[in-house]
C-alpha positions in Angstrom: 0.0 0.0 0.0 2.8 2.4 0.9 4.7 1.7 -2.3 1.5 2.3 -4.3 0.9 5.8 -2.7 4.5 6.6 -3.2 4.4 5.9 -6.9 1.3 8.0 -7.5 2.8 11.0 -5.7 6.0 10.6 -7.7 4.0 10.7 -11.0 2.2 13.8 -9.9 5.5 15.6 -9.1 6.8 14.8 -12.6 3.6 16.1 -14.3 3.5 19.3 -12.2 1.1 20.6 -9.6 -1.5 21.5 -12.2 -2.2 17.9 -12.9 -3.4 17.4 -9.4 -5.8 20.3 -9.6 -7.3 19.4 -13.0 -7.9 15.7 -12.4 -11.1 16.1 -10.4 -12.5 18.5 -13.1 -11.6 16.1 -15.9 -13.3 13.2 -14.1 -16.5 15.2 -13.8 -16.4 16.1 -17.5 -15.9 12.5 -18.6 -19.0 11.5 -16.5 -21.1 13.6 -19.0 -22.6 11.1 -21.6 -22.8 13.7 -24.4 -19.1 14.5 -24.0 -18.2 10.8 -24.2 -20.1 10.5 -27.4 -18.3 13.5 -28.9 -14.9 12.1 -27.9 -15.7 8.7 -29.4 -17.0 10.3 -32.6 -13.9 12.4 -33.1 -11.7 9.4 -32.4 -13.6 7.3 -35.0 -13.4 10.1 -37.6 -9.6 10.3 -37.1 -9.3 6.5 -37.4 -11.3 6.4 -40.6 -9.3 9.3 -42.1 -6.2 7.5 -41.3 -7.4 4.2 -42.9 -8.6 6.2 -46.0 -5.2 7.9 -46.3 -3.4 4.7 -45.9 -5.7 2.9 -48.5 -5.2 5.8 -50.9 -1.5 5.5 -50.6 -1.7 1.8 -51.4 -3.8 2.2 -54.6 -2.3 5.5 -55.8 0.9 4.9 -57.8 1.8 8.6 -57.5 2.1 8.5 -53.8 3.6 5.1 -53.1 5.1 2.3 -55.1 3.0 -0.9 -54.6 4.5 -4.3 -54.4 3.0 -6.8 -57.0 1.9 -9.0 -54.2 -0.2 -6.2 -52.5 -1.8 -5.4 -55.9 -2.7 -9.0 -56.6 -4.3 -9.3 -53.1 -6.3 -6.1 -53.7 -7.5 -7.2 -57.1 -8.5 -10.6 -55.9 -10.7 -9.1 -53.1 -12.1 -6.6 -55.6 -12.9 -9.2 -58.2 -14.6 -11.5 -55.7 -16.9 -8.6 -54.6 -17.6 -7.7 -58.2 -18.4 -11.3 -59.3 -21.0 -11.9 -56.6 -23.8 -11.6 -59.1 -21.9 -13.4 -61.9 -22.1 -17.2 -62.6 -20.6 -18.9 -59.5 -20.7 -22.7 -60.4 -17.6 -23.4 -62.3 -16.3 -26.9 -61.8 -13.0 -28.6 -62.6 -11.6 -30.1 -65.8 -10.2 -33.1 -63.9 -11.8 -36.4 -64.9 -11.5 -38.6 -61.8 -14.3 -41.1 -62.3 -13.1 -43.4 -59.6 -13.9 -40.9 -56.9 -16.9 -39.3 -58.7 -20.3 -39.8 -57.2 -23.4 -38.1 -58.6 -24.6 -35.4 -56.3 -28.3 -35.9 -56.6 -31.3 -34.1 -58.0 -33.0 -30.8 -56.9 -29.8 -28.7 -57.3 -29.7 -25.5 -59.4 -33.4 -24.8 -58.9 -32.7 -21.2 -59.9 -33.0 -22.4 -63.5 -36.2 -24.4 -63.0 -38.7 -21.8 -64.4 -36.6 -20.9 -67.4 -34.8 -18.0 -65.8 -31.2 -16.8 -66.2 -30.3 -16.1 -62.6 -26.7 -15.0 -63.0 -25.0 -12.4 -65.1 -23.1 -13.9 -68.1 -20.4 -11.3 -68.7 -17.6 -11.4 -71.2 -15.3 -12.5 -68.3 -17.6 -15.4 -67.4 -17.7 -16.5 -71.0 -13.9 -16.3 -71.3 -13.5 -18.4 -68.2 -16.1 -20.9 -69.4 -14.4 -21.2 -72.8 -10.9 -21.8 -71.2 -12.4 -24.6 -69.0 -14.3 -26.0 -71.9 -11.1 -26.4 -74.0 -9.6 -28.5 -71.3 -12.7 -30.7 -71.0 -12.9 -31.0 -74.7 -9.8 -33.2 -74.7 -11.5 -35.7 -72.4 -14.4 -36.0 -74.9 -12.0 -36.6 -77.7 -10.3 -39.3 -75.7 -13.7 -40.9 -75.2 -14.3 -40.9 -78.9 -10.8 -42.4 -79.5 -11.6 -45.2 -77.0 -15.0 -46.0 -78.6 -13.6 -45.8 -82.2 -10.5 -47.9 -81.4 -12.8 -50.6 -79.9 -15.0 -50.5 -83.0 -11.9 -50.5 -85.3 -10.3 -53.4 -83.5 -13.3 -55.6 -82.8 -15.9 -54.8 -85.5 -14.5 -52.5 -88.3 -17.1 -52.4 -91.1 -19.8 -54.0 -89.0 -22.9 -52.0 -88.1 -22.1 -52.0 -84.4 -19.5 -53.2 -82.0 -20.4 -55.4 -79.0 -18.9 -53.4 -76.1 -18.8 -56.4 -73.6 -18.4 -59.5 -75.6 -16.4 -58.1 -78.5 -16.9 -58.6 -82.2 -19.6 -56.9 -84.3 -23.2 -57.2 -85.3 -25.2 -56.5 -88.4 -28.2 -54.8 -86.8 -28.7 -52.5 -89.8 -28.1 -55.2 -92.5 -24.5 -54.7 -93.0 -24.3 -51.0 -94.1 -21.3 -50.2 -91.8 -23.6 -47.9 -89.9 -21.3 -47.0 -87.0 -18.5 -46.2 -89.5 -20.7 -44.0 -91.7 -22.5 -42.3 -88.8 -19.1 -41.4 -87.2 -17.4 -39.9 -90.3 -18.1 -36.2 -89.6 -17.5 -36.7 -85.8 -14.0 -37.9 -86.8 -13.5 -34.9 -89.0 -14.7 -32.3 -86.5 -12.5 -33.9 -83.8 -9.5 -33.7 -86.2 -9.1 -37.5 -86.2 -8.1 -37.4 -89.9 -6.1 -40.6 -90.0 -9.2 -42.5 -88.7 -11.4 -40.6 -91.1 -9.4 -41.5 -94.2 -9.1 -45.1 -93.1 -12.9 -45.3 -92.9 -13.1 -43.6 -96.3 -10.9 -46.3 -97.9 -13.1 -49.0 -96.4 -16.2 -47.3 -97.8 -14.7 -47.0 -101.3 -13.8 -50.7 -101.4 -17.2 -51.7 -99.9 -19.2 -49.7 -102.5 -17.3 -51.5 -105.3 -18.4 -54.8 -103.7 -22.1 -53.7 -103.6 -22.5 -52.3 -100.1 -26.0 -51.2 -100.7 -27.2 -54.4 -102.4 -29.1 -55.5 -99.3 -31.8 -58.0 -100.0 -33.6 -57.4 -96.7 -36.0 -54.9 -95.5 -34.4 -51.9 -93.7 -35.7 -48.9 -92.0 -36.3 -46.0 -94.5 -36.1 -43.5 -91.7 -33.0 -44.8 -89.9 -31.0 -45.4 -93.1 -31.8 -41.9 -94.3 -30.8 -40.1 -91.2 -27.8 -42.2 -90.3 -26.2 -43.4 -93.6 -27.5 -40.9 -96.1 -27.0 -38.0 -93.7 -23.5 -39.4 -92.8 -22.5 -39.5 -96.4 -23.7 -35.9 -97.1 -22.0 -34.4 -94.1 -18.7 -36.3 -94.9 -18.9 -34.9 -98.4 -19.7 -31.4 -97.3 -16.8 -31.2 -94.8 -14.1 -33.1 -96.8 -15.1 -32.4 -100.4 -14.3 -36.0 -101.3 -16.5 -37.2 -104.2 -16.6 -40.8 -102.9 -19.1 -39.7 -100.3 -21.3 -38.0 -102.9 -21.2 -41.1 -105.1 -22.3 -43.2 -102.1 -25.1 -40.8 -101.3 -26.4 -40.9 -104.8 -26.4 -44.7 -104.9 -28.2 -45.0 -101.6 -30.5 -42.1 -102.4 -31.7 -43.8 -105.6 -32.5 -46.9 -103.7 -34.3 -45.1 -100.8 -36.5 -43.1 -103.2 -38.4 -46.2 -104.1 -39.9 -46.2 -100.6 -42.1 -43.3 -101.8 -43.8 -45.6 -104.4 -46.7 -46.4 -102.1 -50.4 -46.0 -103.2 -50.5 -42.7 -101.3 -47.0 -41.3 -101.9 -46.4 -41.4 -98.2 -43.2 -43.5 -97.8 -43.2 -47.1 -96.6 -41.6 -47.6 -93.3 -39.2 -50.2 -94.7 -37.5 -50.7 -98.1 -35.5 -53.5 -99.7 -32.5 -51.8 -101.2 -31.9 -54.5 -103.7 -35.4 -55.1 -105.1 -37.0 -51.7 -104.3 -40.0 -53.3 -102.7 -41.5 -51.5 -99.7 -43.7 -52.2 -96.8 -44.5 -50.9 -93.3 -43.2 -52.4 -90.2 -44.7 -55.8 -89.4 -46.2 -54.7 -86.1 -48.2 -52.0 -87.9 -48.6 -53.0 -91.5 -51.1 -50.4 -92.6 -49.5 -47.3 -91.1 -46.3 -45.3 -90.9 -45.5 -42.6 -88.3 -45.0 -38.9 -88.9 -41.4 -38.9 -87.7 -40.5 -41.6 -90.3 -42.4 -39.7 -93.0 -41.4 -36.1 -92.2 -37.7 -36.6 -91.3 -36.3 -37.4 -94.7 -36.6 -34.0 -96.4 -33.5 -32.2 -95.2 -31.3 -34.9 -96.5 -33.0 -35.5 -99.9 -33.3 -31.7 -100.6 -29.6 -31.3 -99.9 -28.8 -34.2 -102.2 -30.9 -32.6 -104.9 -29.2 -29.2 -104.4 -25.6 -30.5 -104.7 -26.3 -32.8 -107.6 -28.7 -30.6 -109.5 -31.1 -33.5 -109.8 -34.6 -32.4 -108.5 -35.8 -36.0 -108.5 -34.3 -36.4 -105.0 -36.5 -33.7 -103.6 -39.8 -34.0 -105.4 -41.3 -37.1 -103.8 -40.0 -36.4 -100.3 -41.3 -32.8 -100.3 -44.7 -33.9 -101.7 -45.1 -36.3 -98.8 -44.2 -33.5 -96.4 -46.9 -31.3 -97.8 -49.4 -34.1 -97.4 -48.6 -34.3 -93.7 -49.4 -30.6 -93.4 -52.9 -31.3 -94.4 -53.3 -33.7 -91.5 -52.9 -31.0 -89.0 -55.3 -30.9 -86.1 -57.0 -27.7 -85.0 -54.4 -26.8 -82.4 -51.5 -27.2 -84.8 -50.4 -30.7 -83.5 -50.5 -34.0 -85.4 -51.3 -37.5 -84.6 -48.3 -39.7 -85.0 -50.1 -42.4 -87.0 -50.7 -42.1 -90.8 -52.5 -44.7 -92.9 -50.4 -44.8 -96.1 -51.4 -48.1 -97.9 -54.5 -46.4 -99.5 -54.9 -43.8 -102.3 -55.7 -41.0 -99.9 -53.6 -41.0 -96.7 -55.4 -40.2 -93.5 -54.8 -40.2 -89.8 -54.3 -43.7 -88.5 -55.5 -45.3 -85.4 -53.3 -48.0 -84.1 -50.3 -46.0 -83.0 -51.8 -42.5 -82.7 -50.2 -40.2 -80.2 -49.8 -36.4 -79.9 -46.3 -36.1 -78.6 -42.9 -34.6 -79.1 -41.4 -37.9 -78.2 -40.9 -41.0 -80.3 -42.9 -41.5 -83.5 -43.4 -37.7 -83.9 -40.4 -35.8 -82.5 -38.2 -35.0 -85.5 -41.1 -34.1 -87.8 -41.6 -30.9 -85.8 -37.8 -30.3 -85.9 -37.7 -30.5 -89.7 -40.4 -27.9 -90.0 -38.0 -25.4 -88.6 -34.9 -26.8 -90.3 -36.4 -26.9 -93.7 -37.1 -23.2 -93.3 -33.6 -22.5 -92.2 -32.0 -24.7 -94.8 -33.8 -22.8 -97.6 -32.5 -19.4 -96.3 -35.8 -18.5 -94.4 -37.6 -18.0 -97.7 -40.2 -20.7 -97.6 -42.7 -19.2 -95.1 -44.9 -22.3 -95.2 -42.5 -24.3 -93.1 -42.0 -21.6 -90.5 -45.8 -21.2 -90.3 -46.2 -25.0 -89.7 -43.6 -24.8 -87.0 -45.0 -21.8 -85.2 -48.5 -23.3 -85.2 -47.2 -26.5 -83.8 -45.3 -24.7 -81.0 -48.5 -22.9 -80.1 -50.1 -26.3 -79.9 -47.3 -27.5 -77.7 -47.9 -24.7 -75.2 -51.6 -25.1 -75.3 -52.0 -28.9 -75.1 -48.8 -30.7 -74.1 -46.7 -28.4 -71.8 -47.5 -29.3 -68.2 -45.9 -28.8 -64.8 -45.2 -31.5 -62.3 -46.2 -31.6 -58.7 -45.0 -30.5 -56.2 -42.1 -28.6 -57.6 -43.5 -27.4 -60.9 -41.0 -28.9 -63.4 -42.0 -28.2 -67.0 -42.5 -31.3 -69.0 -44.1 -32.4 -72.3 -46.8 -35.0 -71.8 -48.2 -37.2 -74.5 -51.8 -37.9 -75.5 -53.3 -41.1 -76.9 -55.5 -40.1 -79.8 -58.7 -42.0 -80.8 -59.4 -42.4 -84.5 -60.6 -39.1 -85.9 -63.9 -38.6 -87.8 -63.1 -38.1 -91.5 -63.7 -34.6 -92.8 -66.2 -33.8 -95.6 -65.5 -35.3 -99.0 -64.4 -33.3 -102.0 -64.3 -34.0 -105.8 -61.1 -35.9 -105.3 -62.5 -37.9 -102.5 -61.9 -37.7 -98.8 -59.9 -34.7 -97.7 -56.7 -35.2 -95.7 -57.5 -32.9 -92.8 -58.0 -34.9 -89.6 -60.2 -33.8 -86.7 -58.8 -34.1 -83.2 -61.0 -36.9 -81.9 -60.9 -38.0 -78.3 -57.6 -37.8 -76.5 -56.3 -39.2 -73.2 -53.3 -37.9 -71.4 -50.4 -40.3 -70.8 -48.5 -38.5 -68.0 -44.9 -39.4 -68.9 -42.0 -37.8 -70.6 -39.6 -39.6 -72.8 -35.9 -38.8 -73.1 -36.5 -38.4 -76.8 -38.6 -35.4 -76.1 -35.6 -33.6 -74.5 -34.5 -32.5 -78.0 -37.3 -30.0 -77.8 -35.4 -27.6 -75.6 -32.8 -27.1 -78.3 -35.3 -26.8 -81.0 -37.3 -24.1 -79.1 -34.1 -22.1 -78.5 -33.1 -22.2 -82.1 -36.7 -21.2 -83.1 -36.6 -18.3 -80.7 -33.3 -16.9 -81.9 -34.4 -17.1 -85.5 -38.0 -15.9 -85.0 -39.0 -13.6 -87.9 -40.4 -11.1 -85.3 -37.1 -11.0 -83.4 -35.7 -12.7 -80.3 -37.3 -10.0 -78.2 -40.8 -10.7 -79.4 -43.3 -12.1 -77.0 -43.4 -15.4 -78.9 -39.6 -15.8 -78.9 -39.4 -14.9 -75.2 -42.1 -17.5 -74.4 -40.3 -20.2 -76.5 -36.9 -19.5 -75.0 -38.3 -19.6 -71.4 -39.9 -22.9 -72.2 -36.7 -24.2 -73.7 -34.7 -23.4 -70.6 -37.4 -24.9 -68.3 -37.4 -28.1 -70.3 -33.6 -28.2 -70.2 -33.7 -28.1 -66.4 -36.2 -30.9 -66.2 -34.2 -33.1 -68.6 -31.1 -32.4 -66.5 -33.0 -33.5 -63.4 -33.9 -36.7 -65.2 -30.2 -37.5 -65.0 -29.3 -35.9 -61.7 -32.2 -37.5 -59.7 -30.9 -41.0 -60.2 -28.2 -42.8 -58.3 -26.0 -43.2 -61.4 -26.5 -39.7 -62.7 -27.9 -41.3 -65.9 -31.4 -40.7 -67.3 -34.0 -43.4 -67.8 -35.6 -43.8 -71.2 -38.8 -42.3 -69.8 -40.3 -41.1 -66.5 -43.8 -40.9 -65.2 -45.6 -39.8 -62.1 -45.5 -36.2 -63.4 -49.2 -35.8 -63.1 -49.8 -37.0 -59.5 -53.6 -37.1 -59.7 -53.6 -39.1 -63.0 -50.9 -41.5 -61.7 -52.9 -42.2 -58.5 -56.0 -42.6 -60.6 -54.4 -45.2 -62.9 -53.0 -47.1 -59.9 -56.3 -47.3 -58.1 -58.1 -48.3 -61.3 -55.5 -51.0 -61.9 -56.2 -52.5 -58.4 -60.0 -52.3 -58.9 -59.6 -54.4 -62.0 -58.1 -57.1 -59.9 -54.5 -56.8 -60.8 -52.1 -58.8 -58.7 -50.1 -57.1 -56.1 -46.9 -55.7 -57.6 -44.3 -54.2 -55.2 -42.8 -52.0 -57.9 -46.2 -50.5 -58.8 -47.0 -50.0 -55.1 -43.7 -48.2 -54.8 -44.7 -45.9 -57.6 -47.8 -44.9 -55.7 -45.7 -44.4 -52.5 -43.2 -42.3 -54.4 -46.0 -40.0 -55.6 -47.3 -39.6 -52.1 -43.8 -38.9 -51.0 -44.0 -35.9 -53.4 -41.4 -37.0 -55.9 -41.9 -35.1 -59.2 -41.2 -38.2 -61.3 -39.7 -41.7 -61.3 -38.4 -44.0 -64.0 -41.0 -46.2 -65.7 -40.6 -49.9 -64.8 -39.9 -50.8 -68.4 -37.8 -47.7 -69.1 -35.1 -47.8 -66.4 -32.3 -48.2 -69.0 -30.0 -45.5 -70.5 -29.4 -45.9 -74.2 -26.5 -43.4 -74.4 -29.0 -41.0 -76.1 -28.0 -37.5 -77.2 -31.2 -35.4 -76.9 -30.4 -33.7 -73.6 -26.8 -32.9 -74.6 -28.1 -31.5 -77.9 -30.4 -29.1 -76.0 -27.5 -28.0 -73.7 -25.3 -27.4 -76.8 -27.9 -25.1 -78.5 -28.6 -23.2 -75.2 -25.0 -22.7 -74.4 -24.1 -21.4 -77.8 -27.1 -19.1 -78.0 -27.2 -17.7 -74.5 -23.6 -18.2 -73.3 -24.8 -19.5 -70.0 -22.1 -21.9 -68.6 -24.6 -23.9 -66.6 -25.3 -26.1 -69.6 -21.6 -27.0 -69.9 -21.5 -27.8 -66.2 -24.6 -30.1 -66.5 -23.1 -31.7 -69.6 -19.9 -32.3 -67.7 -21.8 -34.1 -65.0 -23.5 -36.3 -67.5 -20.2 -37.1 -69.2 -18.6 -38.2 -65.9 -21.5 -40.5 -65.2 -21.2 -42.0 -68.7 -17.5 -42.5 -68.1 -18.0 -44.1 -64.7 -21.0 -46.4 -65.4 -21.0 -47.1 -69.2 -17.3 -47.4 -70.2 -16.1 -50.9 -70.9 -12.6 -52.2 -71.9 -13.8 -52.2 -75.5 -16.1 -49.1 -75.9 -19.3 -47.9 -74.1 -22.4 -49.9 -73.3 -26.0 -48.9 -72.7 -26.7 -49.0 -68.9 -29.3 -51.5 -67.8 -30.8 -49.8 -64.7 -30.1 -46.2 -63.8 -31.5 -46.7 -60.3 -28.9 -49.3 -59.5 -25.2 -48.4 -59.3 -24.2 -52.0 -59.6 -26.4 -52.9 -62.6 -23.6 -52.5 -65.2 -23.6 -51.8 -68.9 -25.3 -53.9 -71.6 -23.7 -55.4 -74.6 -24.9 -52.7 -77.0 -23.7 -49.4 -78.3 -25.8 -47.8 -81.0 -24.1 -45.8 -83.8 -25.7 -42.6 -82.5 -23.4 -42.6 -79.5 -20.5 -41.7 -81.7 -22.6 -39.9 -84.4 -24.6 -37.7 -82.0 -23.9 -38.0 -78.3 -20.1 -37.6 -78.3 -20.3 -35.1 -81.2 -22.7 -32.8 -79.3 -20.6 -33.2 -76.1 -17.5 -32.2 -78.1 -19.2 -29.3 -79.7 -20.6 -28.2 -76.3 -17.0 -27.9 -75.1 -15.5 -26.5 -78.3 -15.5 -22.7 -78.4 -13.5 -22.8 -81.6 -15.8 -25.0 -83.7 -16.3 -24.2 -87.4 -19.9 -25.3 -87.1 -22.3 -22.3 -87.3 -25.9 -23.3 -87.0 -27.2 -19.7 -87.0 -25.8 -18.6 -90.3 -24.2 -21.5 -92.1 -25.1 -25.1 -91.1 -28.2 -27.1 -90.3 -28.0 -30.4 -88.4 -30.1 -33.3 -89.6 -31.8 -35.2 -86.7 -28.8 -37.5 -86.5 -26.5 -34.5 -85.7 -24.9 -34.4 -89.2 -24.2 -30.7 -90.0 -24.6 -29.7 -93.6 -24.5 -26.3 -95.1 -27.6 -24.2 -95.7 -28.3 -23.5 -99.4 -27.2 -19.9 -99.2 -23.8 -21.1 -97.9 -23.1 -23.6 -100.7 
């Protein structure tokens, strides 16, 4: 205590006697609240001024030289603040499938309603492009793996067997995988492989490659083989491909020699005899009828021989007369009679199988001809109005956009004219089938292309509507992949219309159906508020391209990197679950991580899926679908007429 008093007195003597007198007064002043506030305020202002002066010195080169490290730190902080509203979801270019596990559905819901939730600036696009170039090499490696497996095990066969090895003749020995892959090899700069395939084709044509004395699909042979020849010729300029296209085209044209002029579903390339498929001998479908014209018109243009376009275009115009009041079409057409009319056995109103690419070719014929043939754009616009009016639905509970399908009852024939029964079909009774096929996922890309080429401009109400629907459908199709354990999409999903699904399940039980655990689980899933689930007979993944196709169009048209991120996820799942030592196989059950691939790889995996993946990640591609090229439905890009 004594030492303490001594120290205080000593301090007072050092400060002078005045300190002793002023201390009580200072204590009184400090007890005043207002004065405390003033002191604190002044102190704060001084501190802020000091910080500001210091900060100004750091960023002002005239007052202080800044170290490179200080500047980089400052810029990093500044950029992070500025990019808060820009696209934030960039992933990696590393392909580590061993440790990759799909992250599940429900993510990225900002895109669900067709919105663009983040700014896509030039800086974002540059970063996306740089990342894409790195990922592009992985896609090319996948093509090399698949092609090498085909070349080693099944060169010249229609398909390679990715598990057992060897090849098969699924398409009657036309070398379908080889022909379907030609332009993919060219665009990926795999020129050695391209010319090796070209040499095989030259030798095979001399041996009568197209002398096939069996019935083959008119539609599949046109889009895969004829389309493959045309694209290979357009990109390489090698006349051997044009010669092949003419020889095949001459044989396929005989499919149009039906009583109605509507092509047969199958044709014998050797005899020229046609027929419909055995399961539906009196009818063909509008996809098989109306998805031949882009190829045959192009062949007519480059050869100068109009015979290649006349019959296919006549058949297309016949279909236009079968339009229903809302602009949609029944998928079934009776073609074995003099006057074609809407069929009954396979009738659906859908943008899925049996109809899909017919709607696509309405738009692409208009684009191919330089936007001069208004009739095709009119057909397209009316059909898209019908899509929005009748087929676009929203799931419960999360409101995912989807395209339903409707079963169509036979229509009542229209009044008769001098030439007999008119071709216009009335709608008839329809019944909703609440499911969405993976095939319908192409529609997102088609709608985006239609919006950006709308004659009224991309800012018109119609174009805005179509683009919004395009993005919303793209999100749903992404969720069809993301929601499964494997990150792979089933062939089709249902349960989208909860009320209709429950109704069908209850009706099934009332009819005395045996207890089925899978079907009971369907009902439970609906009650658990899942938006959709795989169909029991559609749990497989066929390595299809439609979703990737939509991502490609949307990324190129909008610049939004999310479509590359979603595409990268899908590619990683394909690598993890579908890759075999030989090639890639279709996956047997997307809900089961241990199901494994099947012994099948269709030609479209190389001709379409890997091509669209590569183009999605290729900022430097020579393909220009807005001004120069049009893709046929098998992803073969050929030049528009004005670009020839």
